[in-house]
N, C-alpha and C positions, 0 to 999 in steps of 0.2 A: 819823210819822217824826221822829226826833231831829234838830233843826236844827243840832246841833254835828257832824253826820256829815260826813266827807270823801268826796266822790264823784269818782271818776276817769272822765272821759268819753273813750272811745276812738273815733278816727275816722281817715279816710284809707284806708290799707291797700293791699295789692298786688291791685288790682282795677281793671277798666275803669270802675268806679263811684266811684273815689277822690274826684274833685271833688264829686260829688253828696253823698258822705258828709261831707265838710268843711262843705258848705253846710248840711246837716241838723244837724250837731253844733253849729254856731255858735248856732242857735236854742235847742237843748237847754241849752247852757252859759249863755246869757244868762238863760234862764228859771229854771234851778236856782240860779244864784248869788244870787238874791234871798233865798234861805233857807239855802243850804248853802255849805260851802267846796268849790270846784271845782278839780280838777286836770286841765287839758286835756292830753291825750296824743295827739300826731300819730304815726301809723304811716306812714312814707314808702313810696314805691313799690318799695323794696327790702326792706321788712319791718322796718326799724329803727325803734325807739321814741324819741320826743323829747318832753320836757316843754316846753310852751309857756306864754308869759305870757297869751295869749288864743288862742282857737280860730281858726286861719287856715291857709293853705298854709305850706309850709316857709319859715323865715326864718333868717338867720345867727345870731340870738340863741337859737335852740332848743338845749336842753341834752339830750345823750344820756341815756337812762334805761333800766333793765333790770328786767323782772319777775323776782322771786325768791321762793323759799320760805324764809322767815326769820321768827323771832319778833320781829325788830326792825321789820319792815315788809314790804309786798308789792312796793314799788318801790325800787330802789337807784339813787342818783345818783352815778356813779363820780367825776366831777370834784369833788364836794363830800364824798365818802366819807360820805354820809348816806342814811338810809332814810326812806321816806314810808309811813305807815300809811294804808291805804284801807279805808273801811267798806263801800262798794258800788262795783262797776264798772258803767258804763253803756256798753255797746257801741253805737255808732251807725255800724256798718261794713256798708255795703251790698255785696252780691255775694260773690265768691269770697274765701276767706281771712278771712272775718268773719261772714258770714250763713249759712255752710254747715256749721257745727258745729266748724270747726277752732279758732276763737277760744274757743268755749264749752268745748272740750276742754282748752285751756290754762288757762282760769279754773277749771275743775273740779280740775285738778292743783294749782293754787295754793291751792285750798280757800278761795275767797272768794265772798261773795255777788255775783251779777251779775243785771242786768235782762234779761228776755226768755226765749225758749225755750231748752231744754237742748240737749245734743249731738244726740240722736236726732231731735227735732222739727225742729231747725234743718237738719240734713242732709236729712231727708225733704222738708221744705218747699222747700228750694233746688232739688231735683231735680224738674223739671216732670212727668216721667213718673211717678215715685213718688207725687207729690202727687195726680196724677189717679187712680192706683190707690187711694189713700186716700179720695178723694172718691167713687169708685164703691163702695167698701166702706161708706161712709156713706149710700149711696143717692142721690147727687147726680149729675145728668146731666153728662156731659163730651163734648166733640166727638171724633169719630173721628180717629185719628192713626197715623202710622207712625214708628218710631224707626230711625235710622241711626247706625252707629258708624264713626268714622274708621278707615281701613285694613281694614275688613271689607267685602268686595265685596257689591254689591246689584244686582239686575236693574233697570236703568234703564227698560226697556220696561214691565215689570210695574208699576213705581212710577208711570209716566205713565198707565197704564191705571187704576190706583187713583185718581189725581188727577182724571182725566176723569170717573170714576164719582161722586166726591164733588162735582165741579163747581168750576170756578174762580170766584173766587180762592181760593188756599190760602196758608197762612203757613208759612214755614220759619224755625226759631229754635233757638238753642243751648239745651240742656237746663238748664244751671246758671248762667244769667245773668239779671239783671234790667234795669230801665230801658230795655227794648226794644233793648238792644245786640245787634247781629248779626241782627236780624229783617228779613225781606223779605216783602213782599206779592207773591205770584206770580200773574200774570194769565193765563198760558198756558204750555204745555209748553216753549216755547222759552226761557223764563226760569228753568226749574227747576234745571238743572245749575249755572248760575252762582250761584243763591241757596244751593244746598247747599254749594258751595265756600266761599262767603262765611261761612256759619254755622260751618263747620268751622274757620275761622280763630280762633274764640273758644272753642270747646269740642270735646272728643273725641266727644261724643254730641249728636245734634240731633233735633228733632221736626219732622215735616211734618204740619200740622193742616188739617182741613177748615175753610174760612172760613164765617162766618155773614154772609149778605148784608145790608148796611146795618145791622150790629149796633150796639146801644148798648153802650158800655164802662162798666160799672157796678161800683162798689167799695163794700166794707163793712168797717169797722174792728172789731177785736176787742180786748177788755180783760179780763184776769182769767185764770182757769184752771178746768178741770173743770166741775162743775155750776154754778159761779158765774160762768162767762164771760158777758160781755155784748157784744151786737153794737150797733154805732152806727146812725145814720141811713145810708141809702144815698146815694151821690153818683155823678155821672157826669162824664166828660170827653169833649169833642169836639175833634178836631184841626181847627185852622183853617189849618194850614200844609202839610198833606199828606193822604194818603189813609187813614192810620191814625195812632194815637197813638204815634209813634216817638220816638227820643231827641232828634231835632232839635226836634220840637214841644214836648217836655217841658221841655228845659233851655236851648236855644240861641235859637230864634226868638222874638223879642219878640211877645207876643200869639199865640203858636203854638197855644194851646188855650183852650178855654172850659170853666170849671168850673161845675157846677151842683149845689148841695147845698141841699135834698134833690133827688134825681133825679126826673125826670118819669116815673113808672112806674104801672102798674095796682097797686092795693093788694095783690092776690094775689101778683104778681111781687115786690113789695117784701118781703112777709112770707116768701116762699119763699127769697129771697136771704139774709135775716137768719138764717133757720132753717138753711139749707145752710151758711152761714159758721160758725155755732156748732158744728154737727155735725162739719164737717171739722176744726175746731180741736181738738175733744175727741178724735176718733179719732187725730189727729196727735200727741196728748199735748202740745199747746201750752201755754205759760205766758207770762203777761205781755201781749204785744201781737202783733198781726199785722194784715194787710189782705188780704182775699180779693177776687179780681178775677173778674168774670163778663162774659159776652157775652149780650145779650138780643136774641132774634130778633123778627121783625115780628109774630109771634103772641103775644109777651110771655113766651115760655119762656126761662128763665135757664140758661145753660150755664157750668159752672165752667171758668175759664181757668188761674189759678195762685194761690198764696198767698205773700205776702211776710212773713217773720217779723221783719224789721227794715225797716219801711216808711219812706218819706221823713218827716222830722220838722221841716222848716222851716215858717215862717209860711204859705208858699204851698202846702205839701204837703197832700194830701188827708186823711191820717190825723187831724191836729188839727182840721181843718174838720168831719170826719164826727162827731167827738165833741162839738164845740161845738154842732152842730146837734141832738145828742141831749141837750144840757143839761149837759155836763161840760166845764168849762174846762180849757185846756191845762195850766196849772200843777197842777191837781188830778189830771189823768191821770198826769203825771210823778211826783207824790207817791205815787199808788197803785202805780205800777210799782216804785218804790224799796221801798215797804213789802212788796210781794209778793216781791221779791228776797230781803229779809231773812227773811221767813217760809219761803220755799222752802229757803234755806240752813239754817235752824234745823231744819227737818224732816229734811233729809239727815243732819244730825249725830246723829240718833237711830238711824240704821241701823248695825248691828254690822259691823265690818270684820275681826273675828276669830271663830273658832269658840269655842263655849262647851261 
């Protein structure tokens, strides 16, 4: 990568994961600024863009900025009547309006290189049901589930029969959110209706999944694309603050979870998870980075849970730790992501947009 490049890091966003995004991006900015010129861009909770002096939450000194299609530059600063040329955009936007293909669509329209998965892979990865269907297509085991849509009637009695058949506990979760937002562990039929109503506060579609008794929550990082994608070492997280790895345990409670990299797993299970992760990423048409999440049962069988196409990127996040354990330092991971963004952009420029 050319060290004279200007990298715009995007973070925040209209998402329940806004704060997590800012925390992730702060590490990305600090690491990249050792080699590159960094332009920190905060997207506030109303969707407005601001140029910051350093990555943080919104401050009075932030300068409004606008993405534009112009030969003069990709970012316009109205108060200074000037443009900023950006070589690569680095979205560190978790959740809706950032990880779901919407930001990727904007960056495609701006015709600029950007880090990470494209529109299709981002949208499919964000949708937990679609990603499960992708996993099944790749031959990866997934837990049984039922999908519900807001304002579409469902038979509560039949749903409770299904839940009883699967065996409690079960999990109710929004389809298009991360960081365990809106997720409830349901222990009996009496809790089910309330858990469904809670999940519907965060999304118009939700999943009700069979729980895996005393499951290990295991994670695997991905870097690259196509046949050259590489999986990381496997890691695991154990909640010390609750009954599962929820938002509180992840981000609020001090000492809320225990990280173990590498994960304590049978060698076959470890190999299966790495293979499954790579296959899902390929079928998803992923590019750049992702983290695949699995549940491992008492027999050592791995069940695919979800895939995050913009995983947490702070010093304490799993993704950097997983590749450190695989022998790839965090700065080298970021360099590779930037180089792949340029390569992907250049490849797209060879595609005809007019008939011949």
